[in-house]
Backbone as CSV, one residue per row, in Angstrom:
resi,resn,N_x,N_y,N_z,CA_x,CA_y,CA_z,C_x,C_y,C_z
1,UNK,-36.507,-21.058,22.833,-35.720,-20.238,23.755,-34.688,-19.464,22.937
2,UNK,-34.605,-18.169,23.145,-33.672,-17.364,22.374,-32.281,-17.436,22.980
3,UNK,-31.274,-17.225,22.145,-29.913,-17.157,22.635,-29.746,-15.907,23.482
4,UNK,-28.855,-15.952,24.506,-28.710,-14.800,25.401,-28.351,-13.515,24.677
5,UNK,-27.600,-13.611,23.573,-27.166,-12.411,22.868,-28.022,-12.124,21.636
6,UNK,-29.167,-12.790,21.507,-30.024,-12.571,20.341,-30.610,-11.173,20.387
7,UNK,-30.729,-10.551,19.217,-31.329,-9.220,19.149,-32.797,-9.318,19.538
8,UNK,-33.329,-8.330,20.262,-34.735,-8.402,20.668,-35.702,-8.321,19.494
9,UNK,-35.267,-7.707,18.393,-36.042,-7.687,17.158,-35.057,-7.982,16.023
10,UNK,-35.416,-8.898,15.163,-34.503,-9.269,14.083,-35.302,-9.723,12.875
11,UNK,-34.649,-9.717,11.729,-35.247,-10.190,10.486,-34.607,-11.519,10.114
12,UNK,-35.444,-12.505,9.852,-34.991,-13.803,9.365,-35.623,-14.048,8.004
13,UNK,-34.923,-14.741,7.120,-35.480,-15.054,5.817,-35.999,-16.488,5.791
14,UNK,-37.167,-16.656,5.225,-37.763,-17.966,4.997,-38.223,-17.982,3.548
15,UNK,-37.291,-18.222,2.649,-37.601,-18.168,1.226,-38.000,-16.764,0.834
16,UNK,-39.176,-16.639,0.204,-39.651,-15.344,-0.247,-40.252,-14.483,0.838
17,UNK,-40.276,-14.975,2.068,-40.872,-14.238,3.186,-39.770,-13.711,4.102
18,UNK,-39.835,-12.414,4.408,-38.985,-11.833,5.436,-39.764,-11.862,6.746
19,UNK,-39.217,-12.514,7.751,-39.904,-12.700,9.025,-39.272,-11.783,10.074
20,UNK,-40.082,-10.891,10.631,-39.637,-10.025,11.720,-40.002,-10.715,13.026
21,UNK,-38.993,-10.977,13.838,-39.179,-11.723,15.075,-38.994,-10.805,16.273
22,UNK,-40.023,-10.709,17.128,-39.920,-10.019,18.412,-39.578,-11.067,19.463
23,UNK,-38.451,-10.872,20.120,-37.945,-11.920,21.016,-37.233,-11.270,22.202
24,UNK,-38.025,-10.758,23.140,-37.462,-10.148,24.361,-38.158,-10.766,25.574
25,UNK,-37.734,-11.965,25.949,-38.401,-12.660,27.044,-38.260,-11.894,28.368
26,UNK,-39.217,-12.134,29.305,-40.318,-13.092,29.172,-41.605,-12.500,28.593
27,UNK,-41.729,-11.181,28.538,-43.014,-10.563,28.184,-42.969,-9.761,26.891
28,UNK,-41.819,-9.730,26.232,-41.687,-8.948,24.990,-42.132,-7.500,25.186
29,UNK,-41.730,-6.920,26.309,-42.060,-5.530,26.580,-41.315,-4.611,25.615
30,UNK,-41.993,-3.565,25.188,-41.371,-2.575,24.319,-40.615,-1.564,25.182
31,UNK,-39.325,-1.458,24.935,-38.504,-0.427,25.544,-37.617,0.150,24.449
32,UNK,-36.625,0.950,24.810,-35.785,1.576,23.794,-35.109,0.546,22.898
33,UNK,-34.678,-0.585,23.470,-34.008,-1.595,22.653,-34.949,-2.195,21.607
34,UNK,-36.217,-2.339,21.974,-37.195,-2.908,21.037,-37.589,-1.872,19.987
35,UNK,-37.842,-0.640,20.425,-38.171,0.401,19.439,-37.029,0.588,18.450
36,UNK,-35.812,0.671,18.952,-34.658,0.823,18.062,-34.497,-0.404,17.175
37,UNK,-34.794,-1.578,17.723,-34.713,-2.796,16.921,-35.702,-2.791,15.772
38,UNK,-36.923,-2.329,16.040,-37.899,-2.236,14.957,-37.470,-1.203,13.922
39,UNK,-36.882,-0.103,14.359,-36.385,0.886,13.398,-35.339,0.263,12.471
40,UNK,-34.402,-0.468,13.048,-33.365,-1.114,12.227,-33.977,-2.141,11.282
41,UNK,-34.892,-2.948,11.798,-35.477,-4.006,10.980,-36.341,-3.432,9.857
42,UNK,-37.062,-2.357,10.141,-37.887,-1.764,9.096,-37.022,-1.134,8.015
43,UNK,-35.901,-0.533,8.398,-34.968,-0.027,7.386,-34.452,-1.175,6.524
44,UNK,-34.206,-2.315,7.152,-33.767,-3.500,6.406,-34.870,-3.998,5.478
45,UNK,-36.116,-3.967,5.955,-37.228,-4.430,5.125,-37.441,-3.530,3.914
46,UNK,-37.246,-2.233,4.076,-37.367,-1.330,2.929,-36.393,-1.762,1.828
47,UNK,-35.194,-2.157,2.228,-34.210,-2.623,1.245,-34.596,-3.988,0.687
48,UNK,-35.018,-4.896,1.561,-35.310,-6.267,1.133,-36.512,-6.349,0.203
49,UNK,-37.456,-5.427,0.337,-38.675,-5.482,-0.477,-38.620,-4.549,-1.677
50,UNK,-37.475,-3.936,-1.917,-37.368,-2.975,-3.013,-37.538,-3.660,-4.364
51,UNK,-38.357,-3.104,-5.262,-38.531,-3.683,-6.601,-37.190,-3.770,-7.330
52,UNK,-37.023,-4.857,-8.063,-35.814,-5.034,-8.847,-34.703,-5.769,-8.131
53,UNK,-34.815,-5.936,-6.827,-33.792,-6.645,-6.074,-33.849,-8.131,-6.413
54,UNK,-32.704,-8.740,-6.672,-32.671,-10.137,-7.121,-33.231,-11.087,-6.070
55,UNK,-32.905,-10.850,-4.798,-33.379,-11.726,-3.722,-34.509,-11.060,-2.942
56,UNK,-35.367,-10.359,-3.656,-36.423,-9.577,-3.022,-37.332,-10.426,-2.146
57,UNK,-37.638,-9.922,-0.953,-38.694,-10.521,-0.131,-40.030,-10.089,-0.699
58,UNK,-40.922,-11.050,-0.924,-42.192,-10.751,-1.578,-43.371,-10.764,-0.620
59,UNK,-43.094,-10.980,0.646,-44.081,-10.828,1.720,-43.311,-10.669,3.015
60,UNK,-43.969,-10.078,4.011,-43.374,-9.884,5.326,-44.318,-10.486,6.361
61,UNK,-43.742,-11.175,7.347,-44.508,-11.753,8.445,-43.918,-11.254,9.753
62,UNK,-44.767,-10.733,10.638,-44.348,-10.344,11.984,-44.855,-11.387,12.959
63,UNK,-43.945,-11.912,13.777,-44.321,-12.896,14.780,-43.500,-12.662,16.037
64,UNK,-43.879,-13.329,17.117,-43.187,-13.157,18.392,-42.891,-14.525,19.006
65,UNK,-41.857,-14.568,19.804,-41.501,-15.766,20.551,-42.063,-15.664,21.968
66,UNK,-42.288,-16.813,22.589,-42.746,-16.843,23.975,-44.245,-17.034,24.096
67,UNK,-44.734,-16.964,25.327,-46.144,-17.223,25.598,-47.050,-16.094,25.134
68,UNK,-46.541,-14.870,25.128,-47.344,-13.722,24.723,-46.676,-13.047,23.535
69,UNK,-47.471,-12.331,22.758,-46.880,-11.497,21.714,-46.177,-10.321,22.377
70,UNK,-46.893,-9.602,23.232,-46.288,-8.535,24.020,-47.255,-8.111,25.115
71,UNK,-46.699,-7.879,26.295,-47.493,-7.366,27.406,-47.516,-5.849,27.431
72,UNK,-46.986,-5.217,26.387,-47.091,-3.772,26.275,-45.751,-3.070,26.340
73,UNK,-45.791,-1.813,26.754,-44.601,-0.965,26.823,-44.079,-0.938,28.264
74,UNK,-42.771,-0.941,28.414,-42.154,-0.779,29.727,-42.464,0.641,30.218
75,UNK,-43.271,0.747,31.269,-43.781,2.039,31.734,-42.673,2.912,32.314
76,UNK,-41.524,2.347,32.646,-40.409,3.161,33.131,-40.054,4.257,32.126
77,UNK,-40.211,3.951,30.836,-39.891,4.947,29.804,-40.808,6.161,29.923
78,UNK,-42.090,5.930,30.237,-43.031,7.038,30.370,-42.726,7.869,31.620
79,UNK,-42.347,7.207,32.705,-42.014,7.951,33.922,-40.807,8.852,33.692
80,UNK,-39.825,8.341,32.959,-38.630,9.136,32.687,-38.981,10.410,31.911
81,UNK,-39.854,10.275,30.926,-40.258,11.444,30.139,-41.087,12.403,30.984
82,UNK,-42.043,11.862,31.752,-42.947,12.716,32.525,-42.222,13.531,33.580
83,UNK,-41.082,13.013,34.091,-40.357,13.704,35.154,-39.164,14.497,34.638
84,UNK,-38.949,14.470,33.340,-37.806,15.169,32.758,-38.154,16.623,32.474
85,UNK,-37.139,17.489,32.323,-37.411,18.843,31.828,-38.067,18.759,30.446
86,UNK,-39.007,19.637,30.188,-39.727,19.691,28.915,-40.365,18.341,28.562
87,UNK,-41.234,17.810,29.425,-41.875,16.523,29.127,-42.742,16.565,27.877
88,UNK,-43.368,17.723,27.614,-44.215,17.812,26.423,-43.368,17.682,25.160
89,UNK,-42.247,18.369,25.116,-41.375,18.274,23.958,-40.831,16.868,23.763
90,UNK,-40.433,16.231,24.855,-39.898,14.873,24.739,-40.979,13.877,24.344
91,UNK,-42.183,14.059,24.897,-43.282,13.170,24.508,-43.650,13.329,23.050
92,UNK,-43.696,14.568,22.588,-44.004,14.821,21.178,-42.953,14.201,20.278
93,UNK,-41.687,14.327,20.662,-40.607,13.743,19.867,-40.712,12.218,19.829
94,UNK,-41.070,11.616,20.961,-41.211,10.155,20.996,-42.277,9.685,20.025
95,UNK,-43.469,10.311,20.087,-44.553,9.839,19.232,-44.298,10.158,17.761
96,UNK,-43.621,11.264,17.482,-43.249,11.555,16.089,-42.333,10.459,15.552
97,UNK,-41.441,10.005,16.397,-40.513,8.932,16.010,-41.261,7.617,15.801
98,UNK,-42.143,7.289,16.739,-42.749,5.959,16.706,-43.873,5.839,15.680
99,UNK,-44.565,6.958,15.373,-45.606,6.846,14.351,-44.988,6.484,13.012
100,UNK,-43.714,6.849,12.819,-43.036,6.497,11.571,-42.846,4.996,11.438
101,UNK,-42.756,4.283,12.566,-42.663,2.823,12.496,-43.908,2.242,11.831
102,UNK,-45.079,2.672,12.319,-46.328,2.173,11.745,-46.443,2.559,10.278
103,UNK,-46.084,3.784,9.947,-46.214,4.240,8.563,-45.257,3.504,7.633
104,UNK,-44.040,3.264,8.084,-43.070,2.534,7.260,-43.545,1.113,7.009
105,UNK,-44.064,0.479,8.043,-44.594,-0.875,7.901,-45.752,-0.891,6.910
106,UNK,-46.623,0.065,7.046,-47.811,0.165,6.198,-47.443,0.407,4.736
107,UNK,-46.347,1.136,4.503,-45.971,1.537,3.155,-45.100,0.522,2.427
108,UNK,-44.738,-0.574,3.054,-43.936,-1.580,2.354,-44.696,-2.065,1.122
109,UNK,-44.018,-2.258,-0.011,-44.702,-2.561,-1.269,-45.028,-4.036,-1.477
110,UNK,-45.171,-4.766,-0.380,-45.524,-6.190,-0.445,-46.543,-6.467,0.656
111,UNK,-47.266,-7.590,0.580,-48.197,-7.928,1.654,-47.473,-8.120,2.991
112,UNK,-48.053,-7.566,4.049,-47.477,-7.656,5.391,-48.505,-8.326,6.306
113,UNK,-48.091,-9.402,6.965,-48.977,-10.221,7.797,-48.483,-10.174,9.241
114,UNK,-49.403,-10.019,10.172,-49.077,-10.075,11.594,-49.686,-11.346,12.173
115,UNK,-48.881,-12.130,12.891,-49.353,-13.373,13.502,-49.390,-13.197,15.014
116,UNK,-50.583,-13.181,15.596,-50.759,-12.989,17.037,-51.162,-14.317,17.667
117,UNK,-50.250,-14.918,18.408,-50.538,-16.230,18.994,-51.047,-16.145,20.418
118,UNK,-50.954,-14.954,21.038,-51.373,-14.808,22.423,-51.696,-13.358,22.724
119,UNK,-51.521,-12.960,23.977,-51.819,-11.607,24.418,-51.023,-10.584,23.602
120,UNK,-51.727,-9.577,23.061,-51.105,-8.558,22.207,-51.599,-7.198,22.664
121,UNK,-50.734,-6.483,23.397,-51.150,-5.215,23.980,-50.383,-4.037,23.385
122,UNK,-50.973,-2.887,23.455,-50.437,-1.555,23.178,-49.600,-1.503,21.910
123,UNK,-48.294,-1.258,22.028,-47.466,-0.999,20.846,-47.517,-2.152,19.850
124,UNK,-47.514,-3.381,20.343,-47.562,-4.530,19.437,-48.881,-4.563,18.673
125,UNK,-49.974,-4.250,19.355,-51.276,-4.220,18.700,-51.310,-3.095,17.662
126,UNK,-50.716,-1.957,17.993,-50.708,-0.851,17.046,-49.907,-1.199,15.794
127,UNK,-48.793,-1.902,15.953,-48.050,-2.351,14.773,-48.860,-3.367,13.980
128,UNK,-49.593,-4.219,14.683,-50.443,-5.192,13.990,-51.484,-4.493,13.125
129,UNK,-52.011,-3.382,13.622,-53.035,-2.640,12.876,-52.467,-1.951,11.642
130,UNK,-51.154,-1.787,11.587,-50.516,-1.206,10.411,-50.200,-2.257,9.348
131,UNK,-50.448,-3.512,9.674,-50.200,-4.604,8.716,-51.420,-4.806,7.819
132,UNK,-51.202,-5.461,6.703,-52.300,-5.694,5.754,-53.272,-6.753,6.249
133,UNK,-52.742,-7.789,6.880,-53.565,-8.911,7.339,-53.175,-9.242,8.771
134,UNK,-54.168,-9.363,9.634,-53.939,-9.724,11.031,-54.542,-11.108,11.282
135,UNK,-53.666,-12.075,11.518,-54.075,-13.432,11.850,-53.960,-13.615,13.361
136,UNK,-54.921,-14.307,13.959,-54.905,-14.512,15.403,-55.218,-15.961,15.734
137,UNK,-54.517,-16.478,16.721,-54.864,-17.782,17.273,-56.123,-17.653,18.121
138,UNK,-56.792,-18.763,18.335,-58.037,-18.735,19.115,-57.827,-18.144,20.502
139,UNK,-56.682,-18.414,21.110,-56.431,-17.925,22.473,-55.920,-16.486,22.517
140,UNK,-55.663,-15.886,21.371,-55.114,-14.530,21.344,-56.125,-13.528,21.897
141,UNK,-55.593,-12.471,22.499,-56.441,-11.360,22.937,-55.665,-10.068,22.717
142,UNK,-56.404,-8.964,22.666,-55.823,-7.696,22.242,-56.338,-6.570,23.136
143,UNK,-55.504,-5.544,23.278,-55.955,-4.390,24.025,-55.066,-3.180,23.803
144,UNK,-55.701,-2.030,23.809,-55.000,-0.755,23.873,-55.323,-0.191,25.249
145,UNK,-54.418,-0.426,26.177,-54.706,-0.188,27.598,-53.989,1.052,28.141
146,UNK,-53.611,1.961,27.246,-52.827,3.122,27.653,-53.550,4.021,28.661
147,UNK,-54.873,3.927,28.721,-55.625,4.763,29.665,-55.202,4.516,31.112
148,UNK,-54.649,3.351,31.417,-54.253,3.079,32.803,-53.067,3.940,33.229
149,UNK,-52.337,4.522,32.293,-51.248,5.443,32.638,-51.533,6.853,32.103
150,UNK,-52.808,7.129,31.784,-53.188,8.467,31.374,-52.805,8.844,29.964
151,UNK,-52.598,7.855,29.123,-52.239,8.107,27.727,-53.354,7.668,26.795
152,UNK,-53.304,8.169,25.579,-54.058,7.564,24.481,-53.058,6.841,23.590
153,UNK,-53.426,5.745,22.963,-52.505,5.058,22.062,-52.022,6.022,20.980
154,UNK,-50.710,6.069,20.762,-50.168,7.129,19.914,-49.198,6.624,18.858
155,UNK,-49.305,5.335,18.515,-48.546,4.786,17.390,-49.489,4.466,16.236
156,UNK,-50.621,5.148,16.198,-51.546,4.966,15.085,-52.700,4.040,15.360
157,UNK,-52.808,3.518,16.582,-53.842,2.542,16.880,-55.271,3.036,16.745
158,UNK,-55.660,4.146,17.389,-57.058,4.574,17.310,-57.538,4.814,15.885
159,UNK,-56.737,5.501,15.090,-57.173,5.814,13.729,-57.221,4.576,12.832
160,UNK,-56.327,3.637,13.057,-56.359,2.416,12.249,-57.459,1.466,12.717
161,UNK,-57.776,1.506,14.006,-58.964,0.791,14.475,-60.217,1.374,13.840
162,UNK,-60.277,2.695,13.749,-61.443,3.336,13.140,-61.582,2.934,11.683
163,UNK,-60.463,2.779,10.975,-60.517,2.305,9.593,-61.148,0.925,9.506
164,UNK,-60.784,0.059,10.429,-61.218,-1.334,10.355,-62.596,-1.561,10.969
165,UNK,-62.854,-0.943,12.098,-64.058,-1.278,12.863,-65.053,-0.141,12.984
166,UNK,-64.672,1.063,12.549,-65.545,2.223,12.694,-65.184,3.027,13.930
167,UNK,-65.564,4.295,13.949,-65.156,5.178,15.045,-65.708,4.797,16.411
168,UNK,-66.942,4.326,16.471,-67.518,4.027,17.787,-66.823,2.831,18.431
169,UNK,-66.508,1.815,17.657,-65.791,0.658,18.195,-64.383,1.060,18.621
170,UNK,-63.727,1.892,17.824,-62.378,2.337,18.173,-62.385,3.072,19.506
171,UNK,-63.347,3.965,19.686,-63.434,4.720,20.943,-63.732,3.781,22.114
172,UNK,-64.642,2.846,21.903,-64.969,1.909,22.984,-63.732,1.148,23.436
173,UNK,-62.988,0.614,22.489,-61.831,-0.207,22.825,-60.798,0.608,23.597
174,UNK,-60.564,1.852,23.159,-59.557,2.690,23.816,-60.078,3.227,25.146
175,UNK,-61.340,3.693,25.184,-61.889,4.272,26.413,-61.922,3.254,27.555
176,UNK,-62.304,2.014,27.248,-62.460,1.015,28.312,-61.124,0.427,28.747
177,UNK,-60.149,0.360,27.846,-58.893,-0.290,28.176,-59.037,-1.777,28.418
178,UNK,-60.114,-2.358,27.912,-60.355,-3.790,28.114,-59.559,-4.639,27.124
179,UNK,-59.438,-5.899,27.449,-58.827,-6.860,26.539,-59.948,-7.577,25.784
180,UNK,-59.773,-7.684,24.498,-60.805,-8.252,23.647,-60.314,-9.549,23.019
181,UNK,-61.121,-10.612,23.060,-60.706,-11.873,22.444,-60.675,-11.780,20.924
182,UNK,-59.895,-12.665,20.339,-59.729,-12.662,18.888,-61.067,-12.794,18.171
183,UNK,-61.950,-13.634,18.691,-63.234,-13.852,18.021,-64.054,-12.570,17.949
184,UNK,-64.018,-11.767,19.010,-64.753,-10.498,18.998,-64.182,-9.552,17.954
185,UNK,-62.858,-9.452,17.905,-62.249,-8.532,16.956,-62.345,-9.037,15.522
186,UNK,-62.478,-10.334,15.343,-62.772,-10.829,13.998,-64.165,-10.383,13.576
187,UNK,-65.103,-10.450,14.491,-66.472,-10.015,14.193,-66.527,-8.520,13.892
188,UNK,-65.668,-7.743,14.516,-65.620,-6.308,14.274,-64.865,-5.942,12.995
189,UNK,-64.183,-6.897,12.396,-63.409,-6.599,11.201,-61.986,-6.148,11.469
190,UNK,-61.526,-6.282,12.714,-60.153,-5.895,13.067,-59.198,-7.042,12.770
191,UNK,-59.550,-8.227,13.196,-58.783,-9.445,12.900,-59.329,-10.053,11.616
192,UNK,-58.423,-10.431,10.714,-58.868,-11.025,9.456,-59.344,-12.459,9.620
193,UNK,-58.536,-13.263,10.311,-58.869,-14.679,10.476,-58.432,-15.153,11.853
194,UNK,-59.280,-15.978,12.469,-58.916,-16.672,13.698,-58.626,-18.125,13.333
195,UNK,-57.431,-18.582,13.710,-56.977,-19.919,13.357,-56.804,-20.754,14.620
196,UNK,-56.871,-22.079,14.503,-56.703,-22.929,15.685,-55.368,-22.682,16.383
197,UNK,-55.370,-22.814,17.702,-54.129,-22.662,18.459,-53.080,-23.675,18.009
198,UNK,-53.506,-24.922,17.866,-52.576,-25.962,17.436,-52.141,-25.713,15.997
199,UNK,-50.859,-25.611,15.812,-50.333,-25.393,14.469,-50.451,-23.965,13.970
200,UNK,-50.717,-23.010,14.899,-50.931,-21.629,14.450,-49.710,-21.050,13.754
201,UNK,-48.540,-21.215,14.343,-47.335,-20.619,13.761,-47.098,-21.142,12.348
202,UNK,-47.295,-22.434,12.177,-47.095,-23.030,10.852,-48.135,-22.518,9.858
203,UNK,-49.379,-22.383,10.321,-50.437,-21.889,9.434,-50.180,-20.447,9.027
204,UNK,-49.694,-19.627,9.953,-49.393,-18.235,9.628,-48.256,-18.154,8.619
205,UNK,-47.235,-18.980,8.795,-46.138,-19.016,7.820,-46.655,-19.423,6.447
206,UNK,-47.500,-20.446,6.425,-48.037,-20.913,5.147,-48.850,-19.818,4.465
207,UNK,-49.615,-19.071,5.238,-50.403,-17.978,4.675,-49.485,-16.922,4.070
208,UNK,-48.424,-16.560,4.786,-47.484,-15.564,4.271,-46.809,-16.070,3.001
209,UNK,-46.452,-17.341,2.959,-45.825,-17.904,1.758,-46.798,-17.901,0.577
210,UNK,-48.060,-18.115,0.867,-49.065,-18.062,-0.203,-49.107,-16.673,-0.834
211,UNK,-49.063,-15.633,0.009,-49.073,-14.275,-0.521,-47.775,-13.968,-1.262
212,UNK,-46.663,-14.478,-0.731,-45.369,-14.232,-1.373,-45.288,-14.865,-2.757
213,UNK,-46.046,-15.921,-2.973,-46.026,-16.611,-4.263,-46.928,-15.949,-5.294
214,UNK,-47.622,-14.899,-4.903,-48.564,-14.238,-5.803,-47.910,-13.165,-6.654
215,UNK,-48.731,-12.413,-7.400,-48.218,-11.357,-8.288,-47.845,-10.114,-7.477
216,UNK,-46.583,-9.998,-7.150,-46.112,-8.986,-6.209,-46.437,-7.563,-6.652
217,UNK,-46.243,-7.272,-7.936,-46.492,-5.912,-8.421,-47.985,-5.593,-8.344
218,UNK,-48.820,-6.554,-8.655,-50.264,-6.356,-8.550,-50.684,-6.161,-7.097
219,UNK,-50.051,-6.903,-6.179,-50.369,-6.719,-4.759,-50.014,-5.303,-4.307
220,UNK,-48.889,-4.780,-4.788,-48.509,-3.411,-4.431,-49.548,-2.412,-4.934
221,UNK,-50.059,-2.648,-6.129,-51.104,-1.776,-6.670,-52.373,-1.862,-5.822
222,UNK,-52.726,-3.058,-5.397,-53.895,-3.233,-4.533,-53.742,-2.438,-3.242
223,UNK,-52.553,-2.533,-2.627,-52.312,-1.793,-1.389,-52.495,-0.288,-1.608
224,UNK,-51.992,0.205,-2.725,-52.096,1.640,-2.986,-53.539,2.066,-3.234
225,UNK,-54.293,1.245,-3.955,-55.687,1.579,-4.227,-56.523,1.574,-2.948
226,UNK,-56.342,0.550,-2.129,-57.113,0.472,-0.889,-56.735,1.618,0.046
227,UNK,-55.434,1.872,0.196,-54.998,2.951,1.061,-55.514,4.309,0.607
228,UNK,-55.489,4.542,-0.695,-55.988,5.807,-1.224,-57.486,5.942,-0.975
229,UNK,-58.230,4.870,-1.178,-59.679,4.919,-0.967,-60.023,5.209,0.479
230,UNK,-59.322,4.571,1.398,-59.618,4.747,2.818,-59.299,6.162,3.274
231,UNK,-58.188,6.689,2.805,-57.731,7.983,3.315,-58.268,9.166,2.529
232,UNK,-58.468,8.977,1.226,-58.843,10.112,0.375,-60.175,9.937,-0.341
233,UNK,-60.781,8.760,-0.238,-62.070,8.529,-0.868,-61.980,7.676,-2.124
234,UNK,-63.112,7.105,-2.489,-63.166,6.186,-3.629,-62.807,6.883,-4.931
235,UNK,-63.270,8.102,-5.118,-62.976,8.797,-6.373,-61.473,9.083,-6.508
236,UNK,-60.812,9.330,-5.388,-59.359,9.525,-5.449,-58.665,8.236,-5.876
237,UNK,-59.168,7.102,-5.387,-58.615,5.826,-5.831,-58.916,5.582,-7.303
238,UNK,-60.139,5.935,-7.728,-60.482,5.805,-9.146,-59.490,6.551,-10.032
239,UNK,-59.030,7.695,-9.561,-58.174,8.552,-10.367,-56.803,7.933,-10.629
240,UNK,-56.380,6.993,-9.762,-55.059,6.383,-9.974,-55.150,4.956,-10.519
241,UNK,-56.365,4.478,-10.771,-56.521,3.119,-11.292,-55.822,2.956,-12.637
242,UNK,-56.072,3.865,-13.568,-55.555,3.692,-14.920,-54.032,3.565,-14.959
243,UNK,-53.284,4.485,-14.361,-51.831,4.324,-14.414,-51.322,3.119,-13.627
244,UNK,-51.929,2.844,-12.466,-51.475,1.709,-11.670,-51.743,0.381,-12.373
245,UNK,-52.987,0.185,-12.776,-53.360,-1.089,-13.391,-52.853,-1.205,-14.821
246,UNK,-52.767,-0.076,-15.500,-52.208,-0.119,-16.844,-50.783,-0.617,-16.855
247,UNK,-50.007,-0.227,-15.851,-48.609,-0.649,-15.779,-48.462,-2.158,-15.594
248,UNK,-49.501,-2.807,-15.066,-49.408,-4.251,-14.839,-49.295,-5.032,-16.141
249,UNK,-49.785,-4.453,-17.242,-49.670,-5.145,-18.527,-48.229,-5.241,-19.008
250,UNK,-47.342,-4.485,-18.391,-45.933,-4.565,-18.729,-45.151,-5.532,-17.870
251,UNK,-45.824,-6.256,-16.966,-45.114,-7.168,-16.074,-45.042,-8.573,-16.650
252,UNK,-43.959,-9.260,-16.315,-43.823,-10.665,-16.701,-44.888,-11.513,-16.025
253,UNK,-45.259,-11.140,-14.796,-46.281,-11.904,-14.072,-47.597,-11.946,-14.844
254,UNK,-48.050,-10.797,-15.327,-49.325,-10.760,-16.050,-49.221,-11.535,-17.357
255,UNK,-48.160,-11.299,-18.108,-48.042,-11.993,-19.399,-48.004,-13.505,-19.201
256,UNK,-47.230,-13.960,-18.211,-47.146,-15.396,-17.962,-48.448,-15.976,-17.459
257,UNK,-49.153,-15.221,-16.602,-50.410,-15.721,-16.052,-51.487,-15.815,-17.124
258,UNK,-51.515,-14.831,-18.036,-52.490,-14.875,-19.128,-52.224,-16.080,-20.022
259,UNK,-50.959,-16.300,-20.351,-50.617,-17.466,-21.184,-50.983,-18.763,-20.477
260,UNK,-50.701,-18.824,-19.177,-51.026,-20.024,-18.412,-52.531,-20.250,-18.366
261,UNK,-53.289,-19.183,-18.162,-54.742,-19.293,-18.117,-55.281,-19.870,-19.428
262,UNK,-54.794,-19.356,-20.544,-55.298,-19.804,-21.850,-54.854,-21.216,-22.176
263,UNK,-53.681,-21.607,-21.708,-53.164,-22.939,-22.029,-53.654,-24.000,-21.054
264,UNK,-53.713,-23.664,-19.748,-53.950,-24.681,-18.727,-55.164,-24.415,-17.840
265,UNK,-55.799,-23.242,-18.014,-56.923,-22.904,-17.164,-56.473,-22.086,-15.959
266,UNK,-57.432,-21.597,-15.155,-57.116,-20.719,-14.031,-56.402,-21.449,-12.908
267,UNK,-55.587,-20.689,-12.171,-54.960,-21.212,-10.961,-53.692,-21.997,-11.173
268,UNK,-53.160,-22.020,-12.386,-51.960,-22.800,-12.645,-50.710,-21.927,-12.808
269,UNK,-50.881,-20.620,-12.792,-49.762,-19.723,-13.056,-48.800,-19.675,-11.873
270,UNK,-47.547,-19.429,-12.184,-46.550,-19.121,-11.152,-46.016,-17.724,-11.412
271,UNK,-45.623,-17.037,-10.364,-45.225,-15.637,-10.460,-43.804,-15.443,-9.985
272,UNK,-43.121,-14.519,-10.610,-41.749,-14.190,-10.244,-41.633,-12.847,-9.533
273,UNK,-42.735,-12.108,-9.476,-42.708,-10.828,-8.783,-42.140,-9.692,-9.595
274,UNK,-42.254,-9.804,-10.950,-41.751,-8.706,-11.793,-42.530,-8.663,-13.094
């Protein structure tokens, strides 16, 4: 149960993991307070994950409190825009603002994990798609249901679904407005792993800590290579391999891991993220 004055979105530290908590009971609906909260938290994460910072967060985990991750967006916000003077201009401004949330999350230089323990609709699902790894509990379900109010998902969901599952699956999910179980989306390649309901939160934390304990600079290079390949093609990613991977030979992580491998065998290295 959250404190009455708790921020609806906040960042908590758990060792090397920065945890973004969505906590707006009872349904974690997205409204101006939640959107603004994510803006503040993402600005904080940009600082916390910056290379060279002594207390750098080396992974990010997004999780939610309550029975559901989110039941979607508070539709009152859409009615206000639709009935206001210049609704097209205001709608365009809203989506320009909110697409930056997904892009900022996607561009963080550390692994970003989304933990979905239950129903995950609209804006929350779109933010999940901007994360590197999407973990889901067995009971979790997902949907982009904006068609019920005459919208298309506009925080990056359709295009990121197309990256993961292909264009036809992305269109199906958005056109139907149906809710899809975690197992189906795992089969489509949208969800990375489905984990048991019991102990899900702990397992998601453990997964994030595992990534945080890895070679942070190398993980950042991986993110850049994969992102470049998806958006610009494999040859474009090939073109940046040499400078990205070459720079890894200057890291303490690589030098220490190589020494550890030769002295103790694989899997014994520890990393400091520099």
